[in-house]
N, C-alpha and C positions, 0 to 999 in steps of 0.2 A: 174585121177580124182582130186587127191589133187591139182594138178598144175592148172587145170581149175578152181576150187573153190577159190583158191588164186588170180587169175587174176581177177575174178568176184568181189570179195571182193575189190581188189585195185581199180577197175574201179568205184565201186559204193561208195567209201569213198570220203568225201568232200574235197574240195581243202583246202590248208593251208590257214588259215585267212590271210586277207589283213592286213598290218601294216599301222597305220595311217601316218607314215613318208613316205611311198610309194605316197601318195596323193599329196605331194608337188612335182610339176614337172613343166616342161616347155612344153607347148602346141603348140606353134609356135615358130619355132627354133629362138632362142636368143631374142625375143622380145615379148612374152607374155606367161602367165602360171596361175598357182594356187598355193596358198601359205597360210601359217598361218592357217591350218586347225586344229580345235580344238572342244572338247567335250563340249556342253554346258548343258549336262545332260538332263534327262526325254526325250530321243529320238530326241534331237535338236542338230544340228551341225552348225559350221560356217567355212567360208573360204574367202580368198581374191582373186580376180581375177585381174591380172595386164597386162598391156599393154605398151610398150615403144618404138615404132617405129614411127617417125615423129609425136609425140604427145604421152602424157602419160595419162592414167587413171587407177584407181583403183575403184572396185566394191566390196562391202561387200554382201556376201550371208549367209543368216541364213535359214537353211533348217529344216523342221518337217519331220523326216524320216517316222513316222507312217502314217501321211496324205497326204505324197507325195505332199507338197508344199514348195515353197522357196520364200523368200523375197529377193529382190535385190534392191541395193540403191548405186548410184555413189557417192563417198566421195572425190575423187580427179580427176581433170581433167586440162590438159595443153595443149594447141596447138592441141585439137582435133577439136575444132569448135571456136566459139566466147566466150565460157564460159571459165574462168580461176579460180580454187579454190582449196583449200586443207583442207577438213573438217575431215580428218581421226580421229583426237584426238576427236573432239566433236562426231561423231558417234559413235565411240567404247565406249565412257562414256555412251550413250544412251542405246546401246546394253548390256553394262554390268549391267546397272540399271536394265533391264528388266530381264535378266539371273538370278539376284539376287531373283526375286519373286518366290513365291511358283509357281510350275509347273502349278496347276489349274489356276493361274491367268496370266498365260503367253500366248500370242496369237500373231502370226505373224501380223495380222490385227492391234493390239493395238501397236506393234512395229512400223509398217508402219506409223501410225498416228503420232507417236512421232518424226519419222526421217523425216516426211514432210518439215519441215523447215531447215533441215541439209543437208540431203542427196538430190541428183536431181533423177530425173527418177525413184523413189521409187515405187515398185509394188510388189504385191504378185501373183504368179502364180502357176499352177500345174506343177508337175514334172513327166516325163514319165520314164526317165532313172535315176536309183538310182545314187545319189551322193556319190563320193568315201568314204568320211567321214562315210556316212550311212553304206556303205557296210563294212568298217572296225570295226565300233564300234557297229552298231545296225543291223546286217544283218537278223535277225529275223523280222525285220519291213518293210522288202521290198516289202511285198504285190504284187499288180499287176505292180509295176515298173519294167522296163527291167534291169537286173542284171547289175552292173558296171563291166567293164572288163579293166583292166589297159593295156594300149598300150604305 
């Protein structure tokens, strides 16, 4: 009986917490991935998505874990299409300025407005699958999002 109770408790125990460092990964062998995951505080996280095969791009993502939304903006692009630009420094300064605001004054829509003339293809969209950094830092905010699975 004790052995069965131990097995049941082991199966019911939560998995070990995901370390934020595990979120930095190559998602497309040698030419695409996610990096620079960080905690922006108040249930918000950021990351960069990169691609470097026959062209280069870097997209910044800022996610609101509690509201299941993400802002995406392209800050660098070379040889992907006709556009050629690198505005990573300017974009990061805008993001940092917003992060320093009181959490009640921070909104993805406001950030998108301020990034409109710096980033390209800037948009705020709903998220259905939990971002890795949200899973690592704010797992209690998952809500209805599909849990992130590291693969």
